[in-house]
C-alpha positions as CSV (number, residue, x, y, z in Angstrom):
1,X,-0.3,42.5,9.4
2,X,-4.1,42.6,8.1
3,X,-2.8,40.7,5.2
4,X,-1.6,38.1,7.2
5,X,-4.7,37.9,9.7
6,X,-6.9,37.9,6.4
7,X,-4.8,34.6,5.0
8,X,-5.1,32.8,8.1
9,X,-8.6,33.3,8.1
10,X,-8.9,32.4,4.4
11,X,-7.2,28.9,4.9
12,X,-9.2,28.4,8.3
13,X,-12.4,28.5,6.0
14,X,-11.2,26.4,3.7
15,X,-9.7,24.0,6.3
16,X,-12.9,23.7,7.6
17,X,-15.0,23.4,4.1
18,X,-13.0,19.7,3.3
19,X,-14.9,16.9,3.2
20,X,-15.5,15.5,6.9
21,X,-12.9,12.4,6.5
22,X,-14.6,9.0,7.6
23,X,-12.5,7.9,10.5
24,X,-11.9,4.1,10.8
25,X,-9.9,1.7,13.1
26,X,-6.6,1.4,11.3
27,X,-5.2,-1.6,9.7
28,X,-1.3,-2.1,10.1
29,X,1.3,-3.8,7.7
30,X,4.7,-4.8,8.3
31,X,6.6,-5.3,5.4
32,X,10.0,-7.1,4.8
33,X,11.7,-6.4,2.0
34,X,14.3,-8.3,0.4
35,X,17.1,-8.0,-2.3
36,X,17.9,-11.6,-3.6
37,X,20.7,-12.5,-5.4
38,X,18.9,-14.0,-8.5
39,X,20.8,-17.3,-8.1
40,X,18.8,-17.4,-5.0
41,X,15.7,-16.5,-6.1
42,X,13.9,-20.2,-6.3
43,X,15.8,-21.5,-3.1
44,X,14.0,-18.3,-1.4
45,X,10.6,-18.8,-2.9
46,X,10.6,-22.8,-1.8
47,X,11.7,-21.5,1.6
48,X,8.8,-19.3,2.0
49,X,6.7,-21.6,1.1
50,X,7.9,-24.7,3.3
51,X,8.3,-22.4,6.3
52,X,7.3,-18.5,6.2
53,X,3.6,-19.0,4.4
54,X,2.1,-21.9,6.9
55,X,2.3,-19.8,9.9
56,X,1.0,-16.7,7.9
57,X,-1.8,-19.3,7.4
58,X,-2.1,-20.3,11.0
59,X,-2.5,-16.6,11.9
60,X,-5.0,-15.4,9.5
61,X,-7.3,-18.4,10.0
62,X,-7.1,-17.5,13.7
63,X,-7.8,-14.2,13.7
64,X,-4.5,-12.5,14.5
65,X,-3.7,-10.8,11.2
66,X,-6.7,-10.1,8.4
67,X,-4.4,-10.3,5.4
68,X,-0.8,-11.4,4.4
69,X,0.9,-12.0,0.9
70,X,4.3,-12.7,-1.2
71,X,5.2,-10.3,-4.2
72,X,8.3,-10.7,-6.5
73,X,9.3,-7.4,-8.4
74,X,8.5,-7.1,-12.0
75,X,10.0,-3.4,-12.7
76,X,13.2,-4.3,-11.1
77,X,15.3,-0.8,-9.5
78,X,19.2,-1.1,-8.9
79,X,19.8,-2.2,-5.5
80,X,15.9,-2.6,-4.9
81,X,13.8,-4.8,-3.4
82,X,13.6,-8.2,-5.7
83,X,11.0,-10.1,-3.2
84,X,8.7,-8.8,-0.3
85,X,6.4,-10.7,2.6
86,X,3.7,-8.5,4.3
87,X,1.1,-8.7,6.9
88,X,-1.8,-7.1,8.1
89,X,-3.0,-7.0,11.3
90,X,-6.0,-4.7,13.3
91,X,-3.1,-4.2,16.6
92,X,0.4,-4.0,16.8
93,X,0.3,-6.9,18.9
94,X,-1.2,-9.2,16.2
95,X,2.0,-7.8,13.8
96,X,4.5,-8.9,16.7
97,X,2.9,-12.4,17.0
98,X,3.3,-13.1,13.4
99,X,7.2,-11.5,13.5
100,X,8.2,-12.8,16.5
101,X,7.3,-16.4,15.2
102,X,8.3,-15.5,11.7
103,X,12.1,-14.9,13.5
104,X,12.1,-18.2,14.4
105,X,12.6,-19.9,11.2
106,X,16.2,-20.5,10.0
107,X,16.0,-17.3,7.9
108,X,20.5,-17.5,7.4
109,X,20.2,-20.7,5.6
110,X,18.6,-18.8,2.2
111,X,19.7,-15.3,3.2
112,X,23.5,-15.4,2.4
113,X,24.3,-12.5,0.3
114,X,20.4,-10.8,0.5
115,X,19.8,-7.1,1.6
116,X,16.9,-6.3,4.1
117,X,14.7,-3.5,5.3
118,X,11.3,-3.4,6.8
119,X,8.6,-0.9,6.6
120,X,5.8,-0.6,9.2
121,X,2.5,1.0,7.7
122,X,-0.9,2.4,9.1
123,X,-3.6,2.7,6.8
124,X,-6.5,5.6,6.4
125,X,-8.4,3.5,4.5
126,X,-8.5,-0.7,3.8
127,X,-10.8,-2.1,1.9
128,X,-10.7,-6.3,0.8
129,X,-12.4,-9.1,0.0
130,X,-12.1,-12.3,1.1
131,X,-9.6,-14.1,-1.3
132,X,-6.7,-16.7,-1.1
133,X,-5.0,-16.4,-4.2
134,X,-1.3,-17.3,-5.9
135,X,-2.0,-14.8,-8.7
136,X,-2.4,-11.3,-9.5
137,X,-0.7,-8.1,-9.5
138,X,0.5,-5.6,-6.5
139,X,0.2,-1.4,-8.1
140,X,1.6,0.6,-5.5
141,X,1.6,4.4,-6.1
142,X,4.0,6.7,-3.9
143,X,2.9,10.4,-3.2
144,X,4.5,12.9,-1.1
145,X,2.2,15.4,0.1
146,X,3.0,19.4,0.9
147,X,3.7,20.3,4.1
148,X,0.7,20.5,6.0
149,X,-1.6,19.5,3.2
150,X,-2.5,16.0,4.5
151,X,-6.2,16.1,5.3
152,X,-6.4,18.3,2.0
153,X,-5.0,15.5,-0.3
154,X,-7.0,13.2,1.7
155,X,-10.0,14.8,0.7
156,X,-8.8,15.1,-3.1
157,X,-8.2,11.7,-3.4
158,X,-11.5,10.6,-2.0
159,X,-13.3,13.1,-4.0
160,X,-11.8,12.4,-7.5
161,X,-10.0,8.4,-6.9
162,X,-12.5,6.7,-3.9
163,X,-15.4,6.2,-5.9
164,X,-13.4,4.5,-8.8
165,X,-11.4,1.7,-6.3
166,X,-14.8,1.2,-4.7
167,X,-16.5,0.4,-7.7
168,X,-13.4,-2.1,-8.9
169,X,-13.2,-3.8,-5.6
170,X,-17.3,-4.4,-6.0
171,X,-17.0,-5.7,-9.3
172,X,-14.3,-8.0,-8.5
173,X,-11.5,-6.3,-11.1
174,X,-8.9,-5.7,-8.3
175,X,-9.2,-7.5,-4.9
176,X,-8.4,-5.1,-2.2
177,X,-6.9,-1.6,-1.9
178,X,-5.4,0.6,0.7
179,X,-4.5,4.2,1.5
180,X,-1.6,4.5,4.0
181,X,1.4,6.1,5.6
182,X,4.3,5.1,7.7
183,X,3.4,4.3,11.4
184,X,7.4,4.1,11.6
185,X,9.0,7.2,9.5
186,X,12.0,5.5,8.4
187,X,11.7,7.7,5.2
188,X,10.0,10.8,4.5
189,X,7.0,11.2,6.7
190,X,4.7,12.8,4.4
191,X,4.7,10.0,1.8
192,X,1.4,8.7,1.4
193,X,1.0,5.1,-0.6
194,X,-2.4,4.1,-2.5
195,X,-2.0,0.0,-3.3
196,X,-4.5,-2.5,-5.1
197,X,-4.1,-5.9,-6.1
198,X,-5.5,-7.0,-9.1
199,X,-6.6,-10.5,-9.9
200,X,-4.6,-10.3,-13.4
201,X,-2.8,-8.4,-15.9
202,X,-5.7,-8.5,-18.0
203,X,-7.4,-6.6,-14.5
204,X,-4.9,-4.4,-14.4
205,X,-5.7,-3.2,-17.9
206,X,-9.0,-2.8,-16.4
207,X,-8.0,-0.6,-13.6
208,X,-6.2,1.9,-16.2
209,X,-9.3,2.0,-18.2
210,X,-11.1,3.0,-15.5
211,X,-9.0,6.2,-14.6
212,X,-8.5,7.0,-18.1
213,X,-11.9,7.5,-18.1
214,X,-12.2,9.8,-15.0
215,X,-9.2,11.8,-16.5
216,X,-10.7,12.2,-19.4
217,X,-14.1,14.0,-17.7
218,X,-12.0,15.5,-15.1
219,X,-8.3,16.0,-16.0
220,X,-7.9,20.2,-15.5
221,X,-9.6,19.6,-12.4
222,X,-7.9,16.9,-11.0
223,X,-4.5,18.0,-12.0
224,X,-5.4,21.4,-10.0
225,X,-6.2,19.9,-7.0
226,X,-3.5,17.5,-7.2
227,X,-1.0,19.8,-7.5
228,X,-2.1,22.2,-4.8
229,X,-1.6,19.6,-2.5
230,X,1.1,16.9,-3.3
231,X,4.5,17.4,-5.6
232,X,4.1,15.9,-8.6
233,X,8.1,15.5,-8.9
234,X,8.5,13.2,-5.8
235,X,5.7,10.5,-7.5
236,X,6.3,7.3,-7.4
237,X,5.8,3.7,-8.8
238,X,6.1,-0.1,-8.0
239,X,4.7,-3.1,-10.0
240,X,5.1,-6.7,-8.5
241,X,3.6,-10.1,-9.2
242,X,1.5,-11.3,-6.4
243,X,3.1,-14.9,-5.4
244,X,0.4,-15.6,-2.6
245,X,-2.2,-13.3,-1.1
246,X,-4.9,-14.0,1.4
247,X,-7.7,-11.8,2.5
248,X,-10.4,-12.5,5.7
């Protein structure tokens, strides 16, 4: 019993010693994913440009949402998402206003044979510059935190990775980045999503160079810290080409 009590005290002290997490108003992101048959790709994209994207542009302009985008897969998975459309707002009401408008469109005309699923995420950290572009890349890193280690994982991430992301955003290498978790849990709730949008493939290379430099300096400490808070074998990545992206 004494050992249990001592262990509890040690864990409690360690948790109290973690850096305080900056609290900020969350951003919610609704992601509509499709697996579109290859023969329908051009038609699907054309439908979005003529019908869905004007709705999203209008909602961004009037302040209902803070960002929106569309992407197409670069690295394909069997049965995985080929196309996605997403929008972000500071409230669920904003998310729903957009969704209600989009559901009025005649999607059935281009979605025969397509499979569809959604995710609704809530940000822990959201940063973005004012942008409106039709080029770039989206890179998503998906991790699974250990039970009860969510705050500890975030502390590790903020210590070793956030300064570089902030620097890359400030110098224009990336246009936005976010750390988020699922608001509606349709997959394992211990998943965390870290994504960024780079302006070009060259910019992706610059991101890789920046983090290579970070790991060259502190690799042993970083790997030890990550192993304590996340299950490395559960790590997954997503790499997608940006068709449209706009952020207030």
